[in-house]
C-alpha positions in Angstrom: 14.4 0.6 -29.2 11.5 1.9 -27.1 11.7 -1.2 -24.9 15.4 -0.6 -24.2 14.8 3.1 -23.3 12.0 2.0 -21.0 14.3 -0.5 -19.3 16.9 2.1 -18.7 14.4 4.5 -17.2 12.9 1.8 -15.0 16.3 0.7 -13.9 17.4 4.2 -12.8 14.1 4.6 -10.9 14.6 1.2 -9.2 18.1 2.1 -8.1 16.8 5.3 -6.5 14.0 3.4 -4.8 16.3 0.8 -3.4 18.7 3.4 -2.1 15.8 5.2 -0.4 14.7 1.9 1.3 18.2 1.3 2.5 18.5 4.9 3.9 15.2 4.6 5.7 16.1 1.3 7.3 19.5 2.7 8.3 17.8 5.6 10.1 15.7 3.3 12.2 18.9 2.2 13.9 19.5 5.8 15.0 16.2 6.0 16.8 16.6 2.8 18.8 16.1 0.0 16.3 19.8 -0.6 16.1 21.0 -3.9 17.6 17.9 -6.0 17.5 16.1 -6.7 14.3 12.4 -6.7 14.8 9.4 -6.7 12.5 7.7 -3.4 11.9 5.0 -2.5 9.5 5.8 -0.1 6.7 3.6 3.0 6.9 3.0 5.9 4.6 5.9 6.8 2.3 7.9 3.6 3.2 4.9 1.5 2.0 4.6 3.5 -1.2 8.3 3.0 -1.9 8.1 -0.7 -1.2 5.1 -1.3 -3.4 6.4 0.9 -6.2 9.7 -1.1 -6.1 7.8 -4.4 -6.5 5.7 -3.0 -9.4 8.8 -1.7 -11.2 10.7 -5.0 -10.7 7.8 -6.8 -12.3 7.6 -4.3 -15.2 11.3 -4.5 -15.7 11.2 -8.3 -15.9 8.3 -8.3 -18.3 10.1 -5.8 -20.5 13.2 -7.9 -20.4 11.2 -11.0 -21.5 9.6 -9.0 -24.3 13.0 -7.7 -25.4 14.4 -11.2 -25.3 11.7 -12.5 -27.6 12.1 -9.8 -30.2 
């Protein structure tokens, strides 16, 4: 029961983080990054969102495996 609630909370947070990443990449096109895709380093808040997304994906996968086993 607790694992299922934790999965729901993590999934909602993940959806928000992914939407924030998409919004920030879309705004780069407005400021001149539009047509050509190029590599740019993530800085500040973008880096925090990126790493938080990775950590929450791993946590969600671990909780899913634990829930599968029980």
